[in-house]
N, C-alpha and C positions, 0 to 999 in steps of 0.2 A: 481432361480438365473441364471442357465445356459440358460434358455429361454430368460431372460432379456439381458444377455450378448450377445447372438447371434443377437438379435434384435438391440442392441446398436451398435455393430460392423458393421452390415449390413447397418444401417441408416447412419453411419459416412462414409462408403465407404473406410475403411482403413483396416489395418491388412494384413492378408494373412495366409495360412496354407500350409501343405505339398502338397496339390493338387491345389493350386492357386497362382497366381503371387501376389507379394506385391503391394499395391496401392501407395506407396510412394517411391521415389528414394533414400531417405536419412533419417536417424534417429539420434537423439542426444544420444551419448554414455555417458550419465551422470550417476553417482552414486547418486540416489535420497534418501533423508532422509525420509523414509516412516514409518508410524505407522500402526499397524494392525487395520482392520475394523471388528467390530463384529456384525454389523446389516446390513440388506439389504439397498440399496440406496433409498433415498426419493426424492421428487420433489424439495427439498431445496438444494440438493447436486450439486456441480459442478463436472461433470463426464468427464474424459478424457481417451482415449485409450493411452497406453504408447507411441505409435508411433506419437501421436499428441504433445507430450511434446516438447516445444521450437521449433516448426516448424515455428511459427511466433514469433520472439523475438526482444525486444528492447535492443540495445547495444550502448555504447558510440561511437560517430563518430570518435574518436581518434583511434579506433580499425579497421578502414576501410582497411588498408593494410593486416591485418590478415584475415579479412572477405573475402577480394578479393582472398586470397590464398585458403581459405576453399571452396569458391564457385567454383573455378577452379577445385579442387579435386572432388567436387560433380558432375560437368559437365562431367568430364572424366568417373567417375564410373557409372553415369547414362547411358552413351552411351554404355559402356561395358556390363552392366547388363540388358539392355532393352530386354524384351521378350513380346510376345503377351499378352496384357491385363495388363501390368505393368512392374515390375522389378523382376528379379530372387532373388536378394539379395540387401537390402538397404545398402547404404554406411554409415558407422558409423562416425559421426562427433565428433572429440575429441577436443572440444574447452575449453581452459583453463578458468575456471570460476574466474572472478575477481569481481570488484565492479561496479554494475550498478547504484545503488543509495545508498548513505552513509549518516550517521548522527547518533546522539544519539538515535533517535526514527524514523527510516525511515518509518515505517508503519503509524505513526501519521502524518508524512509529506505527505504521499500519501492521507490519509483521508482528510487533510486540502486542498490539491490541488484539489482533485476530488469532494470535498464536499459530500462525501459518507462515511458511515461506512464500515470498512473492512468486507467482507463476509467470508464464510466458506472456509477452505482449500480444494483444489481439491482432489478428489478421483480418483486414476488411476487404469485402468483395463489392463490386459494382456490377451492373448489367453487362458491361463490356468484359469483365474478368476480374482478376485480382487487382485491387487498388494498391495494396501494400501492407506492411506491418507497422504498427504504431511505434515511432521512435520514442524511447524513454518510457515505453508502456509497461504495464503490469496487469496481473489478474489474480484473483483469489476466489477459489470455489467455496463460498461462504455458506452455501446451502445446496442440497441435491438439485434444486431448481432455480438457483440464482448464483451468478458470478459477478463479483465486484471487479471493476476495471477502471483504468484511467492512465494518466501519464504524468511524469514529473518534469518540471522545467524551472530553472532558477530557484531551486530550493522550495518549491511549493507544487501542489497538485491543483491545476486549474479545472480539471474535469474528473468527477468521481461518479461513475455510472453503475447501473445494475443491468446485467443481461439475463433476462428470465429464460428458463428452460421451456421446452415444449408443453409441459404440464404445470407451469407455475401458476400459483394463485396468490391472493392477498396475504395468506399466511406465510408464504415463502418470502414475500417482499418485506413484511413486518419483521420477520425473523432476521433478515439481513440488516435492516435498519437498526434493530435493537442490539446488534453486536457492537455498534459504535457508541462511544461514551456520550451520555446526554449532554455533558459539558461542551461538546463540539458544536451543539446547536444546529444540527442539520435536519432538514426535512427532505422527503422523497417526492419529487415532482414526476407525475405520470402525464406526459404531454399529450399523448394520443387520447387518453380518457379524460383529459382536462381536469385533473384533480391534484391535490397535494396531500400527502400522508405524513402525519407526525407519529410519534411513538405511541400516542393514545388513540389514533384513528384519523379520521378525515379532518384536515385543517381548512382546505378550500374546496 
């Protein structure tokens, strides 16, 4: 497991330890509902490092003023914490979790919209090992280089993120965004690159 984890982190180009810079300028300071994992990961699992959580996330466009303030804080912190090879300390984003997608059965709504069955809940890793599997979590392989993920609680989805593949580009992100109805009013926030993408391109 330790060998797998080291390979996984190295392949993702994320993380950081006591002797290395962090590869990301910011991380989400979320309290995640995680369940214990008792078996080694398989090819069918959706694996994420904890630093990848909500780095690309879909949020209602109505929250753009708040997103703008958060991005400004990320930019300031990124400049202050920049060191050779990355950042000395990632800036923790404390975003109030609200409703991204609501309804009596939001997961069924996603299945109908994407014309795909919901896949397994993501399994998160930390430097110390397996952090756990997301309780109430789901995933959708919406593009060869993008997986939509999140979790359901109290009849709504508070987090809807995109996990890019190793070769993902903006085309993959736009493709995933445009699978969702325009009426949902969602934008894609790329926190590390400090930008917001809409259906027609760059918003912020």
